[in-house]
Backbone as a chain_set.jsonl record, in Angstrom:
{"seq": "MMAAHFQDEAYFAGQHAVDTKAFTGKGISAQIRDAEAAMQEVVDDMERVRVLLLDYQVYGMILIFHHRKTGQVSLRWRNQFLHKHVTFTVVEEELQKHGSDVVEWYGKVNDAVNGFNKKYLVAANERKRLLVLKEQPKRATFNK", "coords": {"N": [[-112.231, 94.808, 35.62], [-110.23, 95.898, 34.054], [-108.127, 93.968, 34.13], [-109.224, 91.865, 32.703], [-109.292, 93.028, 30.235], [-106.563, 93.142, 29.481], [-105.994, 90.46, 29.203], [-107.334, 89.791, 26.978], [-106.948, 88.734, 23.677], [-107.254, 90.45, 21.563], [-106.34, 92.853, 22.441], [-103.583, 92.62, 22.244], [-103.13, 92.453, 19.549], [-101.247, 93.068, 16.674], [-98.952, 93.496, 18.094], [-95.526, 92.744, 18.492], [-93.551, 89.811, 18.927], [-91.06, 89.594, 21.378], [-87.761, 88.737, 21.996], [-87.018, 87.834, 25.065], [-84.858, 86.734, 26.254], [-82.511, 88.107, 25.944], [-82.55, 89.916, 27.96], [-82.246, 88.567, 30.297], [-79.744, 87.73, 30.885], [-78.949, 85.375, 29.804], [-78.327, 85.096, 27.202], [-76.463, 84.978, 24.081], [-74.093, 86.416, 24.598], [-73.685, 85.946, 27.34], [-73.342, 83.205, 27.258], [-70.976, 83.071, 25.822], [-69.264, 84.273, 27.676], [-69.423, 82.29, 29.645], [-68.19, 80.145, 28.309], [-65.628, 81.21, 28.002], [-64.933, 81.428, 30.679], [-64.861, 78.726, 31.341], [-62.716, 77.948, 29.753], [-60.652, 79.4, 31.015], [-60.683, 78.229, 33.533], [-59.759, 75.661, 32.941], [-57.196, 76.31, 32.023], [-56.116, 77.243, 34.408], [-56.118, 74.847, 35.881], [-54.308, 73.416, 34.308], [-52.012, 74.905, 34.746], [-51.566, 74.396, 37.464], [-50.878, 71.665, 37.4], [-48.62, 71.806, 35.789], [-46.862, 73.331, 37.39], [-46.698, 71.635, 39.61], [-45.272, 69.537, 38.471], [-42.79, 70.676, 38.187], [-41.375, 70.152, 40.46], [-40.276, 67.75, 39.94], [-38.208, 67.931, 38.161], [-35.799, 66.715, 38.006], [-35.919, 64.464, 36.501], [-35.934, 65.409, 33.982], [-38.086, 65.766, 32.273], [-40.553, 67.946, 31.485], [-43.578, 69.926, 31.632], [-44.831, 72.251, 29.337], [-46.481, 75.278, 28.367], [-48.022, 75.482, 25.268], [-48.544, 77.879, 22.935], [-50.819, 78.744, 20.525], [-51.212, 80.447, 17.346], [-53.826, 81.19, 17.167], [-54.526, 81.809, 19.688], [-55.207, 79.797, 21.337], [-54.294, 77.415, 23.868], [-52.207, 74.713, 24.971], [-50.935, 71.945, 26.857], [-47.688, 70.642, 26.611], [-45.223, 68.058, 26.425], [-41.807, 68.41, 27.284], [-38.439, 67.783, 26.779], [-35.948, 68.598, 28.842], [-33.22, 68.238, 28.619], [-32.709, 67.703, 25.949], [-33.822, 69.881, 24.838], [-36.266, 70.099, 23.402], [-39.637, 69.527, 22.182], [-41.413, 66.566, 23.041], [-43.052, 63.399, 22.495], [-45.358, 61.559, 24.596], [-44.644, 58.92, 24.544], [-41.88, 58.959, 24.171], [-41.221, 60.166, 26.574], [-41.993, 58.142, 28.368], [-40.183, 56.09, 27.619], [-37.756, 57.284, 28.3], [-38.06, 57.511, 31.046], [-38.066, 54.92, 31.991], [-35.732, 53.936, 33.139], [-35.865, 54.878, 35.693], [-37.662, 53.447, 37.101], [-40.752, 51.566, 37.516], [-42.748, 52.767, 39.063], [-42.335, 55.509, 38.798], [-42.776, 55.815, 36.054], [-45.454, 55.047, 35.955], [-46.656, 57.052, 37.534], [-46.083, 59.347, 36.01], [-47.565, 58.609, 33.8], [-50.168, 58.851, 34.763], [-50.207, 61.593, 35.148], [-49.926, 62.366, 32.489], [-52.358, 61.425, 31.444], [-54.112, 63.165, 32.756], [-53.245, 65.578, 31.649], [-53.879, 65.187, 28.927], [-56.651, 65.086, 29.187], [-57.166, 67.712, 30.111], [-56.261, 69.202, 27.893], [-58.106, 68.382, 25.936], [-60.524, 69.189, 27.114], [-60.145, 71.947, 27.19], [-60.04, 72.485, 24.451], [-62.645, 71.792, 23.662], [-64.149, 73.782, 25.025], [-63.02, 76.068, 23.844], [-63.747, 75.706, 21.17], [-66.512, 75.845, 21.442], [-66.792, 78.492, 22.267], [-65.828, 79.772, 19.967], [-67.806, 78.96, 18.12], [-70.037, 80.237, 19.211], [-69.263, 82.92, 18.984], [-69.279, 83.223, 16.21], [-71.978, 82.77, 15.749], [-73.033, 84.955, 17.111], [-72.242, 87.048, 15.493], [-73.793, 86.782, 13.262], [-76.313, 88.193, 11.135], [-79.08, 89.791, 12.662], [-82.405, 88.651, 12.716], [-85.702, 89.675, 12.438], [-88.382, 88.321, 14.228], [-91.716, 87.423, 14.099], [-94.685, 86.726, 15.816], [-97.523, 84.97, 14.746]], "CA": [[-112.439, 94.97, 34.208], [-108.969, 96.171, 33.385], [-107.381, 92.721, 33.987], [-109.827, 91.106, 31.614], [-108.923, 93.691, 28.997], [-105.201, 92.749, 29.143], [-105.978, 89.052, 28.823], [-108.0, 89.684, 25.692], [-105.967, 88.696, 22.6], [-107.441, 91.602, 20.68], [-105.519, 93.941, 22.967], [-102.22, 92.411, 21.804], [-103.058, 92.381, 18.093], [-100.279, 94.012, 16.119], [-97.753, 93.531, 18.922], [-94.503, 91.809, 18.023], [-92.894, 89.004, 19.956], [-89.728, 90.076, 21.709], [-86.934, 87.735, 22.655], [-86.668, 88.374, 26.379], [-83.616, 86.129, 26.743], [-81.456, 89.117, 25.946], [-82.65, 90.697, 29.186], [-82.107, 87.695, 31.461], [-78.348, 87.352, 31.078], [-78.773, 84.012, 29.326], [-78.17, 85.162, 25.756], [-75.19, 84.531, 23.506], [-72.964, 87.044, 25.302], [-73.482, 85.214, 28.599], [-72.797, 81.887, 26.901], [-69.567, 83.306, 25.469], [-68.55, 84.456, 28.951], [-69.34, 80.97, 30.289], [-67.164, 79.368, 27.598], [-64.336, 81.802, 28.365], [-64.66, 81.043, 32.074], [-64.478, 77.31, 31.304], [-61.347, 77.915, 29.217], [-59.736, 79.884, 32.048], [-60.637, 77.211, 34.588], [-58.878, 74.592, 32.465], [-55.83, 76.849, 32.023], [-55.681, 77.249, 35.811], [-55.799, 73.453, 36.221], [-53.067, 73.088, 33.585], [-50.904, 75.576, 35.436], [-51.3, 73.666, 38.716], [-50.152, 70.427, 37.067], [-47.298, 72.204, 35.283], [-46.053, 73.741, 38.544], [-46.447, 70.423, 40.384], [-44.242, 68.743, 37.808], [-41.488, 71.335, 38.326], [-40.676, 69.505, 41.576], [-39.685, 66.507, 39.446], [-37.336, 68.286, 37.037], [-34.622, 65.855, 38.014], [-36.086, 63.471, 35.44], [-35.712, 66.087, 32.708], [-39.312, 65.893, 31.487], [-41.425, 68.958, 32.067], [-44.711, 70.358, 30.819], [-44.83, 73.676, 29.031], [-47.628, 75.75, 27.614], [-47.835, 75.747, 23.841], [-49.496, 78.907, 22.532], [-51.054, 78.782, 19.08], [-51.506, 81.781, 16.793], [-55.255, 81.449, 17.394], [-54.707, 82.158, 21.088], [-55.445, 78.587, 22.114], [-53.126, 76.876, 24.561], [-52.226, 73.299, 25.364], [-49.712, 71.526, 27.545], [-46.881, 69.697, 25.841], [-44.043, 67.548, 27.095], [-40.528, 68.925, 26.795], [-37.237, 67.195, 27.35], [-35.05, 69.712, 29.17], [-31.849, 67.943, 28.222], [-32.643, 67.783, 24.488], [-34.396, 71.185, 24.48], [-37.286, 69.981, 22.354], [-40.889, 68.87, 22.541], [-41.399, 65.12, 22.806], [-44.314, 62.714, 22.75], [-45.315, 60.848, 25.863], [-43.918, 57.66, 24.314], [-40.473, 59.268, 24.442], [-41.138, 60.396, 28.017], [-42.029, 56.81, 29.001], [-38.914, 55.393, 27.352], [-36.703, 57.948, 29.064], [-38.273, 57.304, 32.473], [-37.969, 53.496, 32.336], [-34.554, 53.709, 33.996], [-36.167, 55.348, 37.051], [-38.575, 52.502, 37.741], [-42.146, 51.519, 37.043], [-43.572, 53.714, 39.833], [-42.164, 56.822, 38.175], [-43.465, 55.752, 34.762], [-46.89, 54.999, 36.233], [-47.065, 58.372, 38.01], [-46.072, 60.235, 34.847], [-48.694, 58.192, 32.964], [-51.363, 59.489, 35.325], [-50.096, 63.02, 34.822], [-50.204, 62.496, 31.059], [-53.811, 61.264, 31.266], [-54.725, 64.427, 33.185], [-52.879, 66.59, 30.643], [-54.706, 64.938, 27.741], [-58.004, 65.499, 29.541], [-57.206, 69.175, 30.137], [-56.143, 69.704, 26.522], [-59.382, 68.135, 25.254], [-61.542, 70.035, 27.739], [-59.89, 73.308, 26.725], [-60.417, 72.546, 23.042], [-64.119, 71.796, 23.602], [-64.612, 75.107, 25.443], [-62.58, 77.036, 22.837], [-64.591, 75.519, 19.985], [-67.839, 76.366, 21.776], [-66.66, 79.955, 22.229], [-65.71, 80.146, 18.552], [-69.127, 78.76, 17.524], [-70.913, 81.283, 19.719], [-68.851, 84.193, 18.396], [-69.792, 83.224, 14.834], [-73.433, 82.917, 15.87], [-73.313, 86.322, 17.553], [-71.977, 87.958, 14.383], [-74.782, 86.623, 12.206], [-77.304, 89.271, 11.17], [-80.29, 89.529, 13.449], [-83.635, 88.601, 11.922], [-86.897, 89.934, 13.228], [-89.364, 87.249, 14.205], [-93.048, 87.886, 14.507], [-95.664, 85.678, 16.074], [-98.772, 85.171, 14.013]], "C": [[-111.124, 95.133, 33.452], [-108.177, 94.884, 33.15], [-107.926, 91.885, 32.851], [-109.423, 91.703, 30.277], [-107.518, 93.272, 28.543], [-105.12, 91.293, 28.707], [-106.617, 88.83, 27.463], [-106.945, 89.744, 24.578], [-106.087, 89.884, 21.67], [-106.57, 92.769, 21.131], [-104.088, 93.844, 22.429], [-102.081, 92.315, 20.287], [-102.096, 93.448, 17.592], [-99.009, 94.133, 16.937], [-96.779, 92.458, 18.44], [-93.914, 91.047, 19.204], [-91.482, 89.538, 20.158], [-88.984, 88.962, 22.411], [-86.464, 88.311, 23.976], [-85.409, 87.741, 26.948], [-82.489, 87.148, 26.832], [-81.436, 89.895, 27.259], [-82.424, 89.862, 30.442], [-80.665, 87.324, 31.757], [-78.062, 85.951, 30.602], [-78.629, 83.968, 27.811], [-76.786, 84.705, 25.327], [-74.001, 85.131, 24.242], [-72.659, 86.332, 26.616], [-72.898, 83.832, 28.329], [-71.333, 81.996, 26.507], [-68.742, 83.49, 26.733], [-68.392, 83.129, 29.689], [-68.252, 80.116, 29.643], [-65.767, 79.891, 27.935], [-63.946, 81.452, 29.794], [-64.227, 79.579, 32.141], [-63.055, 77.168, 30.779], [-60.345, 78.331, 30.295], [-59.596, 78.883, 33.185], [-59.7, 76.071, 34.191], [-57.428, 75.067, 32.465], [-55.277, 76.883, 33.452], [-55.314, 75.841, 36.275], [-54.494, 73.02, 35.557], [-51.857, 73.676, 34.309], [-50.56, 74.858, 36.739], [-50.502, 72.387, 38.444], [-48.736, 70.759, 36.598], [-46.363, 72.559, 36.438], [-45.719, 72.529, 39.418], [-45.293, 69.621, 39.788], [-42.856, 69.378, 37.9], [-40.679, 70.735, 39.477], [-39.953, 68.241, 41.129], [-38.801, 66.757, 38.231], [-36.121, 67.384, 36.93], [-34.695, 64.801, 36.902], [-35.962, 64.093, 34.049], [-36.94, 66.259, 31.835], [-40.243, 66.883, 32.182], [-42.593, 69.22, 31.113], [-44.575, 71.849, 30.572], [-46.11, 74.019, 28.284], [-47.217, 75.976, 26.165], [-48.937, 76.715, 23.436], [-49.605, 78.922, 21.019], [-51.342, 80.216, 18.633], [-52.956, 82.172, 17.037], [-55.532, 81.91, 18.821], [-54.967, 80.951, 21.968], [-54.141, 78.089, 22.735], [-53.32, 75.38, 24.805], [-50.933, 73.026, 26.12], [-48.998, 70.502, 26.677], [-45.679, 69.274, 26.676], [-42.797, 68.137, 26.457], [-39.411, 68.219, 27.545], [-36.253, 68.333, 27.573], [-33.63, 69.476, 28.676], [-31.665, 68.055, 26.707], [-33.174, 69.118, 23.971], [-35.375, 71.083, 23.308], [-38.537, 69.309, 22.913], [-40.776, 67.388, 22.204], [-42.798, 64.559, 23.061], [-44.222, 61.987, 24.086], [-44.623, 59.495, 25.719], [-42.437, 57.845, 24.607], [-40.271, 59.494, 25.934], [-41.094, 59.055, 28.74], [-40.705, 56.071, 28.831], [-37.788, 55.971, 28.201], [-36.818, 57.654, 30.565], [-38.153, 55.849, 32.911], [-36.813, 53.222, 33.302], [-34.782, 54.137, 35.446], [-37.184, 54.461, 37.766], [-40.021, 52.645, 37.284], [-43.063, 52.487, 37.8], [-43.523, 55.112, 39.216], [-42.92, 56.866, 36.847], [-44.975, 55.773, 34.969], [-47.409, 56.375, 36.674], [-47.124, 59.362, 36.847], [-47.215, 59.876, 33.883], [-49.99, 58.811, 33.45], [-51.361, 60.996, 35.042], [-50.442, 63.239, 33.351], [-51.696, 62.344, 30.763], [-54.542, 62.552, 31.647], [-54.465, 65.525, 32.154], [-53.737, 66.42, 29.393], [-56.155, 65.364, 27.99], [-58.146, 67.014, 29.546], [-57.156, 69.753, 28.724], [-57.46, 69.528, 25.752], [-60.479, 69.039, 25.797], [-61.385, 71.485, 27.286], [-60.355, 73.468, 25.281], [-61.935, 72.579, 22.865], [-64.657, 73.185, 23.95], [-64.223, 76.167, 24.407], [-63.421, 76.925, 21.568], [-66.004, 76.035, 20.226], [-67.822, 77.89, 21.737], [-66.613, 80.44, 20.789], [-67.071, 80.041, 17.855], [-70.082, 79.883, 17.94], [-70.556, 82.656, 19.146], [-69.348, 84.315, 16.957], [-71.298, 83.456, 14.854], [-73.819, 84.353, 16.239], [-73.16, 87.319, 16.405], [-72.975, 87.831, 13.243], [-75.803, 87.739, 12.3], [-78.556, 88.858, 11.929], [-81.5, 89.557, 12.512], [-84.805, 88.819, 12.858], [-87.839, 88.745, 13.106], [-90.676, 87.792, 14.738], [-93.945, 86.69, 14.741], [-96.934, 85.991, 15.311], [-99.897, 84.473, 14.721]], "O": [[-110.935, 94.583, 32.367], [-107.605, 94.714, 32.073], [-107.162, 91.261, 32.114], [-109.233, 90.98, 29.298], [-107.297, 93.068, 27.349], [-104.249, 90.938, 27.912], [-106.444, 87.767, 26.866], [-106.144, 90.677, 24.529], [-105.102, 90.282, 21.049], [-106.117, 93.572, 20.315], [-103.449, 94.867, 22.184], [-100.97, 92.109, 19.798], [-102.134, 94.594, 18.041], [-98.072, 94.811, 16.515], [-97.199, 91.377, 18.027], [-93.799, 91.564, 20.315], [-90.8, 89.891, 19.196], [-89.517, 88.32, 23.316], [-85.599, 89.187, 24.0], [-84.932, 88.154, 28.005], [-81.621, 87.052, 27.699], [-80.41, 90.469, 27.625], [-82.414, 90.407, 31.546], [-80.384, 86.675, 32.765], [-77.031, 85.381, 30.959], [-78.793, 82.91, 27.204], [-76.037, 84.121, 26.111], [-73.009, 84.443, 24.486], [-71.493, 86.138, 26.961], [-72.057, 83.349, 29.087], [-70.536, 81.112, 26.822], [-67.65, 82.934, 26.855], [-67.349, 82.871, 30.289], [-67.485, 79.447, 30.336], [-64.836, 79.109, 28.13], [-62.776, 81.209, 30.086], [-63.33, 79.23, 32.908], [-62.277, 76.366, 31.293], [-59.309, 77.687, 30.465], [-58.508, 78.71, 33.735], [-58.936, 75.575, 35.02], [-56.53, 74.323, 32.86], [-54.103, 76.586, 33.673], [-54.321, 75.656, 36.978], [-53.674, 72.338, 36.172], [-50.823, 73.025, 34.459], [-49.384, 74.727, 37.08], [-49.563, 72.068, 39.173], [-47.776, 70.08, 36.962], [-45.208, 72.136, 36.459], [-44.597, 72.406, 39.91], [-44.448, 69.094, 40.512], [-41.851, 68.693, 37.711], [-39.45, 70.797, 39.475], [-39.111, 67.717, 41.858], [-38.664, 65.888, 37.369], [-35.49, 67.304, 35.876], [-33.67, 64.311, 36.427], [-35.892, 63.376, 33.051], [-36.846, 66.843, 30.756], [-40.661, 66.672, 33.32], [-42.588, 68.795, 29.958], [-44.245, 72.615, 31.477], [-46.735, 73.164, 27.656], [-46.186, 76.588, 25.886], [-50.122, 76.411, 23.576], [-48.609, 79.092, 20.316], [-51.673, 81.08, 19.446], [-53.277, 83.359, 17.106], [-56.639, 82.349, 19.131], [-54.953, 81.053, 23.195], [-53.05, 78.308, 22.208], [-54.44, 74.87, 24.837], [-49.967, 73.784, 26.028], [-49.62, 69.617, 26.089], [-45.186, 70.027, 27.516], [-42.739, 68.337, 25.244], [-39.439, 68.079, 28.767], [-35.781, 68.956, 26.621], [-32.919, 70.427, 28.35], [-30.601, 68.453, 26.234], [-32.994, 69.448, 22.799], [-35.32, 71.865, 22.359], [-38.511, 68.634, 23.942], [-40.137, 67.002, 21.225], [-43.613, 65.17, 23.752], [-43.134, 61.822, 24.638], [-44.07, 58.982, 26.692], [-41.81, 56.982, 25.223], [-39.266, 59.063, 26.499], [-40.259, 58.848, 29.621], [-40.176, 55.497, 29.783], [-36.971, 55.234, 28.752], [-35.812, 57.56, 31.267], [-38.14, 55.578, 34.112], [-36.922, 52.367, 34.181], [-33.991, 53.8, 36.327], [-37.521, 54.714, 38.922], [-40.444, 53.673, 36.755], [-44.045, 52.972, 37.24], [-44.538, 55.802, 39.126], [-43.618, 57.836, 36.554], [-45.692, 56.449, 34.232], [-48.475, 56.809, 36.237], [-48.086, 60.118, 36.71], [-47.766, 60.758, 33.225], [-50.817, 59.246, 32.648], [-52.398, 61.583, 34.734], [-51.16, 64.177, 33.007], [-52.236, 63.061, 29.92], [-55.468, 62.979, 30.958], [-55.36, 66.305, 31.829], [-54.262, 67.397, 28.86], [-56.803, 65.933, 27.111], [-59.135, 67.546, 29.042], [-57.905, 70.672, 28.392], [-57.875, 70.418, 25.01], [-61.271, 69.591, 25.033], [-62.375, 72.171, 27.028], [-60.987, 74.465, 24.931], [-62.448, 73.308, 22.017], [-65.523, 73.708, 23.248], [-65.012, 77.068, 24.122], [-63.767, 77.938, 20.961], [-66.625, 76.598, 19.324], [-68.754, 78.506, 21.219], [-67.284, 81.409, 20.433], [-67.447, 80.928, 17.089], [-70.835, 80.409, 17.121], [-71.442, 83.46, 18.856], [-69.786, 85.386, 16.537], [-71.824, 84.245, 14.068], [-74.808, 84.89, 15.739], [-73.871, 88.322, 16.354], [-73.005, 88.678, 12.35], [-76.134, 88.192, 13.396], [-79.017, 87.721, 11.838], [-81.587, 90.403, 11.622], [-84.884, 88.222, 13.932], [-88.064, 88.228, 12.011], [-90.707, 88.536, 15.718], [-93.957, 85.748, 13.948], [-97.365, 87.142, 15.243], [-101.039, 84.52, 14.263]]}, "num_chains": 1, "name": "protein.A"}
């Protein structure tokens, strides 16, 4: 008898719907943590490529982390001899004297760097979107 009583809609009259997602670890806070973890994973990949390239400093082109005021990071090319950031076009021109294999290898590295920078930006933008969403005032929802 008791089970039938709980299944009766009259028993639940006046009860409010509750968002149970908050209790499953799948809410906005968990999504923010996921976005932050994705950002950190990309930064770790960036660091591996940056360190790998240190073995090829003889060519004078290295990758460095560029830190923005927003806290976002990206990898950028730097000419050690000129002490300034350069575009990959400049890197290619400078490396031409070392042969096409070197230019091709650096091109593959540059493709990976561009991919990492974009992947980081996507995760950072998702985190930013979620933080804004989290700060919005909560509205009570009721099922009718």
